[in-house]
C-alpha positions as CSV (number, residue, x, y, z in Angstrom):
1,M,9.0,-6.7,-10.4
2,H,5.9,-4.7,-8.5
3,N,2.8,-4.4,-10.9
4,I,1.3,-1.2,-11.0
5,A,-2.8,-0.6,-12.7
6,L,-2.9,3.2,-13.6
7,F,-6.4,4.5,-14.2
8,Q,-6.8,6.6,-17.2
9,H,-10.3,8.5,-18.0
10,H,-9.5,11.7,-20.1
11,P,-9.3,14.3,-19.0
12,E,-10.4,14.0,-15.4
13,A,-7.2,11.2,-15.3
14,S,-5.8,12.3,-18.1
15,I,-3.6,10.6,-20.9
16,D,-1.0,13.6,-20.1
17,C,-0.9,12.9,-16.3
18,C,-0.8,8.9,-17.2
19,N,2.3,9.2,-19.5
20,A,4.0,11.3,-16.8
21,V,3.8,8.8,-14.2
22,I,4.5,5.7,-16.6
23,N,7.9,8.1,-17.4
24,A,8.4,9.1,-13.4
25,L,8.6,5.3,-12.6
26,P,11.1,3.1,-14.8
27,G,11.2,0.1,-13.7
28,Y,7.7,-1.4,-12.5
29,N,5.2,-3.2,-14.8
30,I,2.5,-0.7,-15.2
31,R,-0.7,-0.8,-17.1
32,I,-3.6,1.5,-17.8
33,F,-7.1,0.6,-17.2
34,S,-10.6,2.8,-17.7
35,E,-13.8,1.9,-15.4
36,D,-14.7,-0.7,-17.9
37,D,-11.4,-2.9,-16.8
38,I,-12.7,-3.1,-12.9
39,N,-13.3,-6.6,-12.3
40,E,-11.6,-9.5,-9.9
41,D,-8.9,-10.1,-13.1
42,L,-7.4,-6.7,-12.7
43,F,-6.8,-7.4,-9.3
44,K,-4.6,-10.4,-9.7
45,G,-1.2,-10.0,-9.1
46,L,-1.6,-6.3,-8.5
47,D,0.1,-4.2,-6.1
48,M,-0.5,-0.7,-6.5
49,I,-3.4,1.4,-7.7
50,V,-2.8,4.7,-9.1
51,F,-5.4,7.7,-9.9
52,P,-3.7,10.6,-11.4
53,G,-4.6,13.8,-12.1
54,G,-6.2,15.9,-15.0
55,I,-8.7,18.2,-15.7
56,G,-12.0,18.6,-14.4
57,D,-14.0,18.5,-11.6
58,S,-13.9,15.7,-8.7
59,D,-17.5,15.5,-8.2
60,S,-17.4,14.1,-12.4
61,F,-16.7,10.6,-9.6
62,P,-19.9,9.0,-10.3
63,N,-19.9,9.3,-13.8
64,F,-18.0,6.6,-14.2
65,F,-17.3,4.9,-10.3
66,T,-20.9,3.0,-9.8
67,R,-21.0,2.0,-5.6
68,R,-20.1,-1.9,-7.3
69,L,-17.2,-0.3,-8.7
70,S,-15.8,1.8,-6.1
71,N,-16.2,-1.3,-4.0
72,F,-13.6,-3.6,-6.1
73,I,-10.9,-0.7,-5.3
74,S,-11.8,-0.6,-1.6
75,D,-11.9,-4.4,-1.3
76,F,-8.3,-4.3,-2.9
77,I,-6.9,-1.9,-0.1
78,N,-8.6,-3.9,2.3
79,R,-6.7,-6.9,1.5
80,G,-3.4,-4.9,1.7
81,G,-2.9,-3.0,-1.6
82,K,-1.7,0.1,-2.2
83,Y,-3.5,3.6,-3.2
84,L,-1.8,6.3,-4.9
85,G,-3.4,9.0,-5.4
86,I,-1.9,12.7,-7.1
87,C,-4.1,15.6,-7.4
88,M,-7.5,14.5,-8.9
89,G,-6.9,10.9,-7.3
90,A,-5.7,12.5,-4.3
91,Y,-9.6,14.0,-3.7
92,W,-11.5,10.8,-4.7
93,A,-9.7,8.9,-1.7
94,S,-11.4,11.2,0.8
95,N,-15.1,10.0,2.2
96,R,-17.2,11.7,-0.8
97,Y,-15.5,9.0,-3.0
98,F,-13.6,6.1,-2.4
99,D,-13.8,6.8,1.3
100,L,-10.5,5.1,2.1
101,I,-8.7,7.7,4.8
102,D,-9.7,8.2,7.9
103,D,-10.1,11.8,9.8
104,V,-8.4,13.6,6.6
105,E,-10.2,15.7,4.6
106,A,-9.4,16.8,0.7
107,V,-9.6,20.5,0.0
108,Q,-9.2,22.7,-2.1
109,Y,-5.6,24.4,-1.4
110,I,-6.2,27.7,-3.4
111,K,-9.6,28.4,-0.3
112,R,-7.2,28.0,2.8
113,P,-5.7,30.4,4.7
114,N,-2.7,32.1,3.9
115,A,-2.2,29.8,0.4
116,D,0.4,30.9,-1.6
117,V,-1.6,30.3,-4.4
118,R,-4.9,31.5,-4.7
119,R,-6.7,30.5,-8.3
120,S,-7.0,27.5,-10.7
121,Y,-4.7,27.6,-13.2
122,G,-0.8,26.1,-14.1
123,T,1.1,26.9,-11.5
124,T,4.1,25.9,-9.1
125,A,3.4,25.9,-5.4
126,S,6.2,26.4,-2.5
127,V,6.4,22.9,-1.0
128,Q,8.9,21.4,1.2
129,W,9.3,18.0,0.7
130,R,10.9,16.1,3.5
131,D,14.4,17.9,4.0
132,Q,13.9,19.3,0.7
133,K,12.3,23.1,-0.6
134,E,11.2,22.8,-3.7
135,D,8.5,25.2,-6.3
136,M,6.0,21.8,-7.6
137,Y,3.9,21.7,-10.3
138,F,0.3,22.6,-9.0
139,Y,-2.9,23.0,-10.9
140,D,-5.8,22.9,-8.3
141,G,-4.3,20.1,-5.5
142,C,-5.7,19.6,-2.1
143,A,-4.4,20.1,0.8
144,L,-5.1,17.0,3.2
145,I,-6.6,18.3,6.5
146,G,-7.0,16.2,9.6
147,D,-5.6,14.5,12.8
148,E,-1.6,14.4,11.9
149,T,-1.3,11.9,14.4
150,K,-2.6,9.4,12.3
151,F,-0.6,10.1,9.3
152,E,2.7,10.9,7.9
153,T,3.4,13.9,6.6
154,I,5.9,13.7,3.4
155,A,5.2,16.9,2.1
156,R,3.4,20.4,3.2
157,Y,2.5,23.9,1.8
158,A,4.3,27.1,2.2
159,N,1.4,27.6,4.7
160,G,2.3,24.1,6.9
161,D,-0.8,22.4,5.2
162,P,0.1,18.5,4.2
163,M,0.7,18.0,1.1
164,A,1.4,14.6,0.8
165,I,0.9,12.0,3.0
166,T,1.0,8.1,3.8
167,Q,-1.9,6.5,6.1
168,N,-1.7,2.9,5.9
169,N,-2.1,1.9,2.7
170,I,-3.1,4.9,1.0
171,T,-0.6,7.7,0.2
172,L,-2.2,11.0,-1.4
173,I,-0.4,14.2,-2.9
174,G,-1.7,17.4,-3.8
175,C,0.8,18.5,-6.6
176,H,2.3,17.3,-9.1
177,P,5.7,15.7,-9.0
178,E,5.2,13.4,-12.5
179,A,5.1,16.6,-14.2
180,L,7.2,16.3,-17.4
181,E,9.5,19.2,-18.7
182,Y,7.1,20.2,-21.4
183,W,4.4,21.4,-19.0
184,Y,6.8,23.9,-17.8
185,N,7.0,25.1,-21.3
186,E,3.4,25.5,-22.7
187,P,0.4,27.5,-22.7
188,W,2.2,28.8,-19.3
189,A,6.0,29.5,-20.8
190,Y,6.6,31.8,-17.8
191,L,7.2,28.4,-16.1
192,K,10.2,27.2,-17.6
193,P,12.9,28.6,-15.5
194,K,10.8,26.6,-12.6
195,W,11.6,23.2,-14.6
196,N,13.4,20.7,-11.7
197,E,15.7,19.0,-14.1
198,G,13.4,15.3,-13.3
199,R,14.2,16.0,-9.2
200,H,10.9,15.6,-8.7
201,H,10.6,12.6,-10.3
202,T,13.1,11.1,-8.3
203,L,11.5,12.2,-4.7
204,L,8.1,10.4,-6.6
205,L,10.2,7.5,-7.6
206,N,11.8,7.1,-4.3
207,L,8.4,7.1,-2.2
208,V,6.8,4.6,-4.4
209,D,9.6,2.2,-4.1
210,S,8.9,2.7,-0.3
211,I,5.8,2.3,-0.1
212,L,6.1,-0.7,-2.3
213,R,8.9,-2.8,0.1
214,K,6.2,-1.7,3.7
215,P,4.4,-5.0,4.5
216,Q,1.0,-4.9,4.2
217,Q,-1.3,-3.3,6.4
């Protein structure tokens, strides 16, 4: 069984988002950790580290990640460990934070040309996930802008911007495929008809399965 460490620091990497990731990834050994748990022991036998989404500004990153703690993450990736960042966690992979991705900027989708969502609130964004068109839960997630020859695009927003990508051992997702049904019910009941009956959990699970089957790079 693969081992996954899931970062939780409420509200930036929220309890709700962590619970949703655990629910969406059955069959994995997932343990929660905080910045206080980051040391050499955390990474022993670890296959993937996950940074989920939450509420807040990505610039809160330095409040709990020192350079020393950030180096533990980058060292894990350099040894072949896998990184999955969802929403806030996708922003944090960029050069202002963990600096894990090359020639890619994680930027607010709502500020991109022709974005179909223009404000920061809980809603859905239209995406093309490989060959599937979906309305996926969105809360001020990022578009991943850069040299597309240097990464694989898994999903795109309606305006064509990459929404989910993989570059070497790094996988980043701007939307929330892990979202649970109740996210669509409250406090924004207008989203209830958009519930996907768990299809997006399957998309995320299949993606993680494929990532962890890949040889280390």
